[in-house]
N, C-alpha and C positions, 0 to 999 in steps of 0.2 A: 103234638108230636114234634113240631118245629121248636117249641120251647125246650123240650127235653133234649133235643139235639144240641141246641146252643148251650145248655147247662153242662152237657158232657164235654163239649169242646172247651168251655171255660175251665172246667176242672182239670182237664188235661194240660192246658197251658199253665195253670197255677202250680201244678205238680212238677213241671219242668224247670221252673225258675229256681227253686232251692237247689236242685241238682247242679245247675250251671254255676250258681254262686259258690257252691262247695268246691267245684272244680277250680274256680279262680282262686279261692282261698288256699287250696292244697298246693298251688304252684309255689307259694312262699312259705309253706309250713316247714318247721325244723326237720332236718333229715332229708329234705327233698333235694334233688340235683339242681344246682344253679343254672341259670340260662347260659348258653354257650355264646361267647363273644367272637365276632368275626374280625375284630381289630388286631393288628400286629403290635405286640408289646414293644415298648421302647427300652433299649438296653444302654445304660450309661457306663462308659469305661473310665475309670479313675486311675491316674498315674500316681504311684506312691510318692509322698512328699520327701522321703528320705532316700531317694535314689542316688547312689554314690558312683554311678557310671562315669560322670564327668571328673570326679576326684581321682579316679584311677589313673588319669593321665597327668597328675600333678608332678610326678617324678620323671626326669628326663631319661631317655634310653642311654645306657652306658655301653661303650665299645672298648675293645682291647686289641692290641697289636696294630697293624697298619693295613690289613686287607680291605677295610671299608673306607679308607681315606682316599680323597682325590689325589691323582698323581702328583701335582705340585706340593701338596701338603706332605704326602708320604716321602717325597725326595728330600724336603727340608728336614723332616724329622730324622731321617737316616743320616744326613750330613751332620746334624747336631750331635747325634749319638756317636758317630765316628770321631768327631773332634773331641768330644768329652773323654773318650776312652784313651786318648793320647796322654791325658793327665796334664795338659798344658793349656792355660787360658788363651794363649796366643793362637792356638789352633782354631779358635772361633772368629778370629779377625777377618779372614776371607768371607765368612758367612755374613758378618756385619756389613762388609764393604759391598757385597752383592745384593743386600736387602733393599737398597733404595731408601735409606733412612733408618736410623737406629730405632729398635723397639723401645717401648716404655720400660724403664728400669727403675728400681727403688733408689731414691737419692741420686737420680741421674743428672746432677748439675754439670758433670764433666762431659766434654765433647768426645772423650775417649771411652767407649763402652767397656773395654777391657779393664781400664783403671777403675771404673765404677764397680764392676763385678769383683775385682780384687778387694775393694774396700768392704764388700758384703761378707767376705769369707773370714773365718777365724784363724786362718793360717796365711803366711805371707805369699805363698804361691797361688792362692785362690782355689786350691783343690777341693776345699770343703764345698764351695758353691758349685763346682762341677759335679760333685757327688749328689748334691741336692737336685740339680737340673736333670741328672740322669734318672734319679728315682721318680721325679715328676713325669718325665717322658715315658717311663716304663709302666706307669699307672694307667688305669682306664681313663677314657676321655669322653667328652660330650660334644655334640654339634649344637651350637647355640645361635640365636638371633638370625635364623635363616631368612634370606630375602631382604636383609637390612644392611646398611653400611658397616654395622658392627658384627656381621656374621663371622664366626670363627670356630675353630676346633680347639678345645680347651682341655689341657691336662693340669692337674688330675680332675676327675669329674666331681670331686667333693666341692670344688669352687662353685658349682651350680646345682648341688644336690642338697635337699633338706637334711640337716644333720639328725633330726629326730626320726628319720625314716631309714637310717642305716641299719642293715642286718648284721648279724654276728660276723659272717665272713667279710663284709664290707668294713667293719670296724678293724679287723685284722689288717686289711689293706691300708686303712688310714694310719694305723700305728706304725707302719713302715716309714711314714713321713714325719709324724709328730709324736709327742709323748702324751701320756694320759693327762698330765697337768695342762698341756697345751689345749687338749680337747675340752677340758673343763672350762677354760677361758673362752673357747669358741662357743660352747653351749651358752655361756652367759651372754655373749654378744649375738648369738643366733646365726652366725655365719662362719664358714671356713676362712681363716685369715693367714694361712701359710702361703708358700710360693705356688704360683700357677703360671702356665705358659700358654700363649695363644698364637695360632697361625691362621691367616686368612685362607679362604678357598683357593686363592690364586698363588698361595705359597709364600706370602710375605709374613715375616716374623713380626707380630704385632706387639707382644709384651712378654716380659718375664718379671713378675713383681710379687710382692707380698702385701699384707695388710687387709683391711676390711673391704 
């Protein structure tokens, strides 16, 4: 009787083993649900290599008129325009005298800035150079080199603006100052090379010059 009981028990245990092995095999069988992981997945954020956000600031901001100018700069610009409109170069002499030193002028070998400007004009009265100066001051301007000894407000803005980024309307503005032939020469050089005028934030006339 005891032998029969042991035989029955052994048969029962042997029958259970295949069932357990089958259950273990079915855990990895095709079509079965994968085990659920409790680990938090890692997410990697990649910045695009061709991000142009920095390049969008390559062109300087352009201003017009005098509303955004510091008071000393605005006052000197207005004085220059008023003197120009008289049609007489001598009207600029009091401005030169009050400047605390002559601005940089093209071919400025002479101590007399009026004589220097007269030599730049194509007419004996120097009115051509007055007309150029007026056109320059009526153009848009840029504020450059902020926080440095060279800080200035510069007219026209083309002096510090990439020529290859000029829009159609900006090209029209440029052709009020130069010819298409002049522009072709400037494209070859890569820079604006006609007259430009600079005034410091303190209202000192720094330069009126042309060239590269």
